[in-house]
C-alpha positions in Angstrom: 68.2 44.4 1.7 65.0 45.0 3.5 63.2 45.7 0.2 64.5 42.4 -1.3 63.5 40.5 1.8 60.0 42.0 1.6 59.6 41.1 -2.1 60.9 37.6 -1.6 58.6 37.1 1.3 55.6 38.5 -0.6 56.3 36.2 -3.5 56.7 33.1 -1.3 53.5 33.8 0.6 51.6 34.5 -2.6 52.8 31.2 -4.1 52.0 29.3 -0.9 48.5 30.7 -0.8 48.0 29.7 -4.5 49.1 26.2 -3.7 46.8 25.9 -0.7 43.9 27.2 -2.8 44.6 24.7 -5.5 44.8 21.8 -3.0 41.5 23.0 -1.4 39.9 23.1 -5.0 41.1 19.5 -5.6 39.8 18.4 -2.3 36.4 20.1 -3.0 36.1 18.4 -6.4 37.0 15.0 -4.9 34.5 15.2 -2.1 31.7 16.4 -4.4 32.6 13.6 -6.7 32.4 11.0 -3.9 29.2 12.4 -2.5 27.5 12.6 -5.9 28.5 9.0 -6.8 27.2 7.8 -3.4 23.9 9.5 -4.0 23.6 7.9 -7.4 24.6 4.5 -6.2 22.2 4.6 -3.3 19.2 5.8 -5.3 19.9 3.2 -8.0 20.3 0.5 -5.4 17.2 1.5 -3.7 15.3 1.5 -7.0 16.6 -2.0 -7.6 15.5 -3.2 -4.2 12.1 -1.6 -4.7 11.6 -3.1 -8.1 12.7 -6.5 -6.8 10.2 -6.3 -3.9 7.4 -5.0 -6.2 8.0 -7.9 -8.6 6.6 -10.1 -5.8 3.8 -7.9 -4.4 2.7 -6.5 -7.8 2.7 -10.0 -9.3 0.3 -11.1 -6.7 -2.3 -8.3 -7.3 -4.0 -7.1 -10.4 -4.0 -3.6 -11.9 -7.5 -3.0 -10.5 -9.8 -4.8 -8.0 -13.6 -4.3 -8.2 -15.5 -5.1 -5.0 -18.9 -4.3 -3.4 -19.1 -1.0 -1.5 -21.7 -2.2 1.1 -21.1 -6.0 1.6 -18.9 -8.9 1.0 -20.2 -9.8 -2.5 -22.0 -8.4 -5.5 -24.3 -9.9 -8.2 -23.0 -10.0 -11.8 -24.9 -12.1 -14.4 -23.0 -14.0 -17.2 -24.2 -11.6 -20.0 -22.8 -8.6 -18.1 -19.5 -10.5 -17.4 -19.1 -11.3 -21.1 -19.8 -7.7 -22.0 -17.1 -6.5 -19.6 -14.6 -9.0 -21.1 -15.2 -7.3 -24.5 -14.3 -3.9 -23.2 -11.2 -2.6 -25.1 -9.7 -1.0 -22.1 -9.6 -4.4 -20.3 -6.9 -6.9 -21.1 -8.1 -9.7 -18.8 -10.6 -10.3 -16.1 -10.9 -12.9 -13.4 -13.8 -13.7 -11.0 -12.8 -14.3 -7.4 -14.5 -15.5 -4.2 -12.8 -14.8 -0.9 -13.5 -15.0 2.8 -12.0 -16.0 6.1 -11.8 -19.7 6.9 -10.5 -22.0 9.7 -7.9 -24.5 9.1 -7.3 -27.9 10.9 -4.4 -30.3 10.2 -3.9 -33.1 12.8 -3.6 -31.3 16.1 -2.9 -27.9 14.7 -5.2 -25.1 13.6 -5.2 -21.6 12.1 -7.1 -18.9 10.3 -6.6 -17.7 6.7 -8.3 -16.2 3.8 -9.5 -18.7 1.1 -9.4 -17.2 -2.3 -11.4 -19.2 -4.9 -10.3 -18.4 -8.4 -11.4 -19.3 -11.9 -9.2 -20.8 -14.7 -8.2 -17.3 -16.0 -6.7 -16.2 -12.7 -3.4 -18.0 -13.2 -3.0 -16.5 -16.6 -3.4 -12.9 -15.6 -1.6 -13.3 -12.2 1.0 -16.1 -12.6 0.8 -17.3 -9.0 2.5 -20.6 -10.1 5.8 -18.6 -10.6 5.9 -18.2 -6.8 5.2 -21.9 -6.1 8.3 -23.4 -4.6 7.0 -26.8 -3.9 4.2 -28.7 -5.7 2.0 -27.3 -8.4 -1.1 -25.2 -9.1 -4.5 -26.4 -8.3 -6.6 -28.6 -10.7 -10.3 -28.3 -11.0 -11.0 -32.1 -10.7 -10.1 -32.4 -7.0 -10.4 -30.4 -3.8 -6.8 -29.1 -4.1 -5.5 -26.0 -2.5 -2.3 -24.0 -2.6 -1.2 -22.4 0.6 1.4 -19.8 1.6 4.7 -20.9 3.0 4.1 -19.4 6.4 0.7 -21.3 6.8 2.5 -24.5 5.7 5.2 -24.0 8.3 2.7 -23.2 11.1 0.6 -26.3 10.4 3.5 -28.5 9.3 1.9 -29.1 5.9 3.4 -31.1 3.0 2.2 -31.5 -0.6 0.0 -34.3 -1.8 -0.2 -35.9 1.6 -3.1 -38.3 1.2 -2.7 -39.8 4.7 -3.8 -36.6 6.4 -6.2 -34.1 4.8 -6.3 -30.4 5.5 -9.7 -29.5 6.8 -11.0 -26.1 5.7 -14.0 -24.8 7.7 -16.4 -21.9 7.8 -19.6 -21.2 9.7 -22.8 -22.8 8.4 -25.1 -20.0 7.2 -28.2 -22.2 7.2 -28.4 -24.5 10.2 -29.5 -27.9 9.3 -31.7 -28.5 12.3 -31.8 -28.3 16.0 -30.2 -31.8 16.3 -27.1 -30.7 14.4 -24.3 -29.9 16.9 -21.5 -28.9 14.5 -22.0 -25.3 13.3 -19.3 -25.6 10.7 -19.3 -26.5 7.1 -16.1 -28.5 6.3 -14.2 -29.6 3.3 -11.4 -32.1 3.1 -8.6 -30.8 0.9 -5.2 -31.8 -0.4 -2.3 -29.3 -0.5 -1.1 -29.3 -4.1 1.5 -26.5 -3.8 3.2 -24.1 -1.4 3.9 -20.5 -2.6 6.2 -17.8 -1.2 5.6 -14.1 -2.1 6.2 -12.2 1.1 5.5 -12.3 4.8 2.3 -10.3 4.4 0.9 -12.9 1.9 2.5 -16.1 2.9 0.7 -16.3 6.3 -2.6 -14.9 5.0 -3.9 -16.7 1.8 -4.7 -20.1 0.4 -6.1 -20.7 -3.1 -8.7 -23.2 -4.4 -10.9 -23.4 -7.5 -13.9 -21.1 -7.5 -16.4 -23.9 -7.2 -14.9 -25.3 -4.1 -14.9 -21.9 -2.5 -18.5 -21.2 -3.6 -19.7 -24.4 -2.1 -17.8 -23.9 1.2 -18.6 -20.2 1.6 -22.2 -20.9 0.5 -22.3 -18.1 -2.0 -25.1 -18.0 -4.6 -24.5 -18.4 -8.3 -23.4 -15.2 -10.1 -22.2 -13.7 -6.9 -18.6 -12.8 -6.4 -16.3 -11.2 -3.9 -14.0 -9.5 -6.4 -13.3 -8.9 -10.0 -9.6 -8.8 -10.8 -8.9 -6.7 -13.8 -5.7 -6.0 -15.8 -6.0 -3.0 -18.0 -4.7 -2.2 -21.5 -2.2 0.7 -21.4 -2.3 3.4 -18.7 -6.1 3.8 -18.3 -7.2 5.8 -15.4 -9.3 4.4 -12.6 -12.0 7.0 -13.2 -12.4 6.1 -16.9 -12.5 2.4 -16.2 -15.1 3.0 -13.4 -17.4 4.8 -15.8 -17.2 1.8 -18.2 -18.0 -0.7 -15.4 -20.6 0.8 -13.1 -23.5 0.4 -15.6 -23.3 -3.4 -15.3 -23.9 -3.5 -11.5 -27.1 -2.8 -9.5 -25.2 -2.7 -6.2 -22.8 0.2 -5.4 -19.2 -0.8 -6.2 -15.7 0.6 -5.7 -12.6 0.1 -7.8 -9.2 0.0 -6.2 -5.8 0.4 -8.0 -2.8 -1.7 -7.2 -1.4 1.1 -5.1 -4.6 1.3 -3.1 -4.6 -2.4 -2.4 -1.3 -2.1 -0.6 -1.2 1.5 0.7 1.1 0.8 3.7 3.7 -0.9 1.5 3.8 1.9 -1.1 3.8 4.6 1.6 6.7 2.9 3.2 8.7 2.7 0.0 8.1 6.4 -0.8 9.0 7.4 2.7 12.2 5.4 2.7 13.1 6.8 -0.7 12.7 10.4 0.5 14.7 9.7 3.7 17.6 8.2 1.7 17.6 11.2 -0.7 17.6 13.7 2.1 20.4 11.9 4.0 22.7 11.8 1.0 21.8 15.4 -0.1 22.9 16.5 3.3 26.3 14.8 2.7 26.6 16.7 -0.6 25.8 20.0 1.3 28.6 19.1 3.8 31.0 18.5 0.9 30.1 21.8 -0.6 31.4 23.6 2.5 34.8 23.0 1.0 33.7 25.1 -2.0 32.8 27.8 0.5 36.3 27.7 2.0 37.9 27.6 -1.4 36.0 30.6 -2.7 36.6 32.5 0.5 40.3 32.1 0.2 40.3 33.1 -3.5 38.4 36.3 -2.8 40.7 37.2 0.1 43.8 36.3 -1.9 42.8 38.2 -5.0 41.3 41.3 -3.3 44.4 43.3 -4.1 43.8 42.8 -7.8 40.2 43.9 -7.8 41.2 47.4 -8.9 43.1 45.9 -11.8 40.0 44.0 -12.9 38.0 47.2 -12.7 40.5 49.1 -14.7 40.1 46.5 -17.4 36.5 47.4 -17.8 34.9 44.9 -15.4 32.2 46.3 -13.0 31.4 45.1 -9.5 28.8 42.6 -10.8 31.3 41.1 -13.2 33.9 40.5 -10.6 31.4 38.9 -8.4 30.2 36.7 -11.2 33.8 35.4 -11.8 33.8 33.9 -8.3 30.2 32.7 -8.7 30.9 30.9 -11.9 34.1 29.5 -10.5 32.3 28.0 -7.6 29.5 26.6 -9.8 32.2 25.1 -12.1 33.9 23.3 -9.2 30.5 21.9 -8.1 29.5 20.8 -11.6 32.9 19.2 -12.4 32.7 17.2 -9.2 29.2 16.2 -9.9 30.0 15.1 -13.5 32.9 13.0 -12.3 30.7 11.5 -9.5 28.0 10.5 -12.1 30.7 8.9 -14.2 32.3 7.0 -11.4 28.9 6.0 -9.9 27.7 4.7 -13.3 30.8 2.7 -13.7 30.5 1.1 -10.3 26.8 0.4 -10.9 27.6 -1.2 -14.3 30.1 -3.5 -12.7 27.6 -4.6 -10.0 24.9 -5.1 -12.7 27.0 -7.2 -15.1 29.6 -8.8 -12.7 28.1 -8.6 -9.2 30.5 -8.3 -6.3 28.0 -7.4 -3.6 25.4 -10.0 -2.5 22.5 -10.0 0.0 23.9 -11.4 3.3 23.6 -15.2 3.6 22.3 -15.6 0.1 23.7 -15.9 -3.5 21.4 -13.1 -4.6 23.3 -10.0 -5.9 22.1 -6.7 -4.7 19.7 -5.6 -7.5 20.5 -2.4 -9.4 18.1 -0.4 -11.5 19.3 2.2 -14.1 16.5 4.7 -14.1 16.5 8.1 -15.8 14.7 9.7 -12.9 17.7 8.9 -10.6 20.1 10.7 -12.9 17.8 13.7 -13.2 17.4 13.9 -9.4 21.2 13.7 -8.9 21.9 16.3 -11.7 19.3 18.6 -10.3 20.6 18.3 -6.8 24.3 19.0 -7.5 23.4 21.8 -9.9 21.0 23.6 -7.6 23.0 23.1 -4.4 26.2 24.1 -6.2 24.7 27.3 -7.6 23.1 28.2 -4.2 26.4 27.6 -2.3 28.4 29.7 -4.8 25.8 32.5 -4.8 25.7 32.6 -1.0 29.5 32.8 -0.7 29.9 35.7 -3.3 27.0 37.6 -1.7 28.5 37.2 1.8 31.7 38.9 0.7 30.3 42.0 -0.7 32.1 44.2 1.9 35.4 42.6 1.0 34.9 43.2 -2.6 33.5 46.7 -2.5 36.1 48.2 -0.2 38.9 47.3 -2.7 37.1 48.8 -5.6 36.7 52.3 -6.8 33.1 53.3 -6.3 
């Protein structure tokens, strides 16, 4: 009677332990699946937002910008400019004059940067794509295009011939002691209003290069910047070697990332922060693997001698649990990637999440780098977790083996 009761109890407990272990394994796989899918969705969503934001800022700046190292402008004669245009590494080039100016409209005033551009500028940097009201400047009149923040601050409209926008700068050559006004002033008409981003909308206005040259009193063949779009992925160093021979004054060449260092640094920092946060969530979900492997080791410890008698050594027995833990992690990770990709595809083709208070769907970007990062994270963390669990139970394994 007592023996039968003992056997029945042993069997029931063994079966109950196995069911508990199976439940924990399923929970572990489910949690890893959810955390992996979350990591993939967040990284893809962040990449989409980043690309969406860069489509504005990158569209506003060239691949490279050449400027004087020691002053506000540099000299470049027409022959040298033509030679630079023929460089095979350069796709397009635009001459730019830029400086700070004062703005007056009715009773309101402000300060901004006037960027005088040539006819090629709008071809290499399609600023007219960002014009929400009006049109791009023409060369025949003193037309300018202003940022939306400037327009709001000064209450500007387009083609308002009743009230002109006065653009002023300091007179470099005083016209005599009897002249009281120290400013050089141009009456201009706003032909368009652009919207790129807060950093640009309240900072820039555009005119043709002749208007800017006359207002800013810059001599012929002197420029503030050269905007260059390159062919292919040419390095800044290579391009600098091609260009510096055409300039007598020292120059510097800045890439697109160097033109907006704060913006790119912010994006990289946010990307790393998001990755670390969701990687920590994966680590938390892997604690279920720790519990699952721990219970399996304790539940199977009476069978270690059987395994050894079948020809398995201590290392082989440990590897059984190691591979089992890795398999649980990888299966959960694989399912997470599938589910995450499915949800991303739905958002991409049939959006169901939108930016608050807009009709713009949250942008999604399918990038191979994100899949590589997710795969590397789950594989490495799963392997580390499984290795740590099996190594921490050496004593439990060894004392049930014949050594």
